[in-house]
Phi, psi and omega in degrees: 000207186271014187291159176311319183293339182249353184277131168227089187279128182277152175297142186258131177281183179308143187301319188291346185235014185299329180290340184272356183232067184291143182261129175265130180280117176285133173295146178306144186288336185280352179283149171285175186300317182302310181302315178295321176298315179295322180301310179298323180294319177294313183299323185259011178298135177290319175249093191290346188229025171283168185300322178300310180294320176296322173299320173300318179291329177294320179296320181301314183298322178296326181287334185280335187296140174094340187293137176256007179301147181297338179268353186297320174309312180298317180292320175298321177304308185295321177292320176289325180298310180293324175299320178299316177298322178304312178295327180293315186297327185275354177087011180263081184292323179293321181288324177296316173297321178298316177299311183297326178298319181294317176305316183294324181297331179293337189274346177053043180296150179289333178205155184290335181302336179297341184282349175240347179257334175279127186297321185288332180263341185304318177307316177292318181301314189280338172287325180290326179289324179293320178299317182295324178292318182293326175304329181260009177061035174264081191287326184284328172290322176298324182289321179293320180298319179294319175300316176303311180301317177296316182300317183288318179298322176298324174290325173301317178291323177295322181298319177298319185288323176294324176292323178294313180300325176292320182291326180291321181293321180290328179278349182071038180300138179063029181071025186085357176278063179268139184293146177300147177310320185296329179290321176293318180292327179294344179263010179302316188298349176268357176061025177077010175266326182243164180111179184250342185253309186301318183299330178280338184274328186304320179295337187276338186225090177312325183292332176297314179296325179293316184290317179294326180293317179296321178295318182297318181293320171306316179297321181290323181288325172294324175293320179298317187281336176296318183291326177299310181295320177305331180288344174256354180228089186303325183294345183298330185291318182289324177298316183293319182298323180289321188259332184270082190234355184260354177054046182090344181284145178255022181264344184276176174262354177254148181210130174247128184252126181291139172074021181238115186224160181227140170292154182307313184223132179223145178293143179300337182286352176282337186254123185297319177306321181292318178297324179294331181295330182276317188288329185265006174084020176291312184289327179298313186291325181292323179298324183282315188272336181270003183293324184249007182293137182253346185219137179302149185207146182263131179267313184225139180220111182050045175074008175252156177298139174265184181290338176292339184264004175281155182296129178094001177282347176093002180234042180296313179293315180300314175302314181301315180286328178295323182297335180285336179278111190299317183290346173272307181302314187272009186266097187285347180265348192237184177208163178241123182209162177264131176250130182252122180262143176254139178305136175074016181227132177278147180234107178288141179268147177302141175292157180291154172260354169201149181276007173276007176245148171233158182251139174251126180241134179224122176269141175293334187209159179297164175101014179240140177230150182233141178238121177255130182105162179293122182307144175090348176269166183291334186270353180290141184233136182234142178213142181277137178267129173273146180295124177077004179255112185282150168227164181243133181233156175271084190276016164291341177259176175295125178232131177233136173256146178226146179133202179216141181114187184264143174234133178268130188240092185252139180251122180239162171299144175288137188297334185270001176272116190285165183291318182302325177290315177299316185289326176300312178294322177300319180285313179296336183248021183293322179290322178295329183257006178056057175258129172289167178302317181292321177295317178302313180299317184293317176300312181303317181297318180297318179296314182285328178297313180298311191296324187292331186263320201233346187300306181298324175299315181293325178296316184290322182293323182291320186282343180298125180061031178272117179297324177300311183294313180297317181298320180296311184299314178303311183296320184284327179290320171304320177298315183296314178307308180303317180300317182289325177294322176298317183292324177296319179295314177304319181294317179297321177301314185289328177295321176293322178294320177294327175293324185290338179256031187301314189296313173302316180298319180297318182294321183296323179294317184294317173300322179291316175300321179293322177299314185296320179294322181298314178299323179296313176307308183298325183288323175299316178298315184289322178295322175295322176294321177294322176296319180291318179297325176292320179297317186293322185290323177291321176303318184292318185292323182287331180284327179281317179235078187299339178290348176290357179274358180306135180306316186296317177295320181294321186291319181289329174291324176297319177301319181292322181295317180300318179298317181294323176297314183299324178294320181295316178302312181301314175305314177301323180273358180064030179270088189290319180296317180294320173306310181298317180298315182304321179296320178295320181289327179294319177300318179292323182286329181289317176302320177300316183295318180295319181294312183303321182294316183300313181293325174299318181291321179289319175298317180304310179296316179294333182273009182074035178085011175249126181288123177305142181275095184239150181288150180280155183306138175302152178301332182288340177272359175281168182289135174219100193301320188289312176292352187265012179072265181287005182099001185285179181288141176253103183272094191316174189222241183096012188270332184214155184292322179306313177296321180297317181295324179293323176293324182293326180293319181299319183294325179297325182272359187302313177300319184289325177299314180299317177299317174301317180296326177292321177294324186291321180295315176302317183293321179303314179293323176298318179302314184295318176299318183294322180292322171302324183275356176072019174275070190295336170299312179294320178304316182295320174295319176293324176303313180294322177297316179304311185298321181296314179293322177299323186290318180297318183293326181290321179293321186287330183272359179285000000 
């Protein structure tokens, strides 16, 4: 990510000629040639997350695996993070999460919480969280995770721009004519491709290009999930049309938040802010003070006191209690006010300035009803308000009140709008809403303090018993089940078609079996021919050199053949230490064979053409790979009591050596499988186990 440990900011030349001096990001020296080519291709790609670049990145990862350089783990993390994003963009959420999990394992973090608490790592951790939510079809939670990831990544980009800006000022770039930092920040929405400054800065700082590319993809994913959710909430299209007018600017009073929806009407017990209004005495005070009110009044407006909270306005208790509700006090987009209804007259409520707000309605007395949606349409919903019982409505739609008496109209933050988003908007729109620095600090503190203790719980409470959230999940699960059922039906249809062609299939099978039998017979004939040929050559050899029938020569030849067979097995299992030892043993046995042949030939001639009657070598002198430690030849003994005792000790260790070798083979197979499955955490653990077993084996074989 953009952390200090990963940033290598290049020196900037004079500002006026910076575009003419691009800096190339050099590949790590420990990569092989193929890996360096892949690294350069990824770094220079015009579209860093298209299918071709993602495929190249996959090849780069394979070149990085197994490297022990101190920086290798960081490079593998970066590559796995980007591969996880590639899979996410393609809609393969399970594989995306697996890639991101593997990347996190490369960092060796003390705990997994750092993936959400560390600013540099949080965008990756939240992207991983979004993938997990999408695997379970929980779209609204995935949208919140993606927005949080985007918000933090934007802050990381701003941090890099600030570092670059300071570096340019220190170097006196452009004769001191350095553009203001605000100008650089204002061009972030163009992702470095548009604007007057960032396109010139991008070639100078590869990390800026990398982070802006990641930010652009997160922005696109937020857009995509907003469209998905809008498919389940038809009202979202009109709400976006009304609110999304600033084109990403944070200077206006309207704001549209992607992937954030609300049911037209919801029970108050689902919203923590509504429950707080009961617990903190807001509703009790309002029922008491609002019973006789004749004129509407504002209590809070954009986190500041309204006229209704001035002394003598008659709402002292209600105002004091309202200020204790964090989601009302810290809401800079909304207000809390008292609406007075007249009998027989509809009272429309003001429309929202952002869909990140929801409205809480509390009637001081019975006899009030609320209608959400255009009256007379199928989508309109109406509900009676019971005195003192709060309900939640989506006031981004048309909302009308009917009845008589006072109604408390409180606007709170949407429970799925995260603290990092709230505080970001509070700071960026402070001038728009005329907030002083002290007021910004106070409101930000209220938002953060609430979020640390209650935000996750508030979101879970809001989603419980939500017909919208459950409906989205049911529809997506049903679509997945339908796809699986269709695949099963297609497979069954194909099977029946295959059965319809049964005669043809049987004929093909019979032809295939006939060909196999023919090949089998040909192979048997060839084996017999080679066996006969071998016997004939051995007979000719014995006739030509009769001393080769000497028992000592025969025993040594058998021993040599056994060693060569053992070496072939070791080569097949890639046991290189064993192969090297066996090669030495084979060389020694070949010399022994040459010597035995020479002695037998001399004895044959000396005996007048008669092979001496000598005993065959004892079994203890034959080759025994297990008794030989590393699998090498064991040149048996019996010449001294000390040697017999030493050999006896090796025999005692044979079973243990065999067991360790068996375990070692199993671990190697598991490690290969883990690498193929890209489970690099498991592969790393198995590698350590393998090293431990090899160490034990070496000690036993000494």
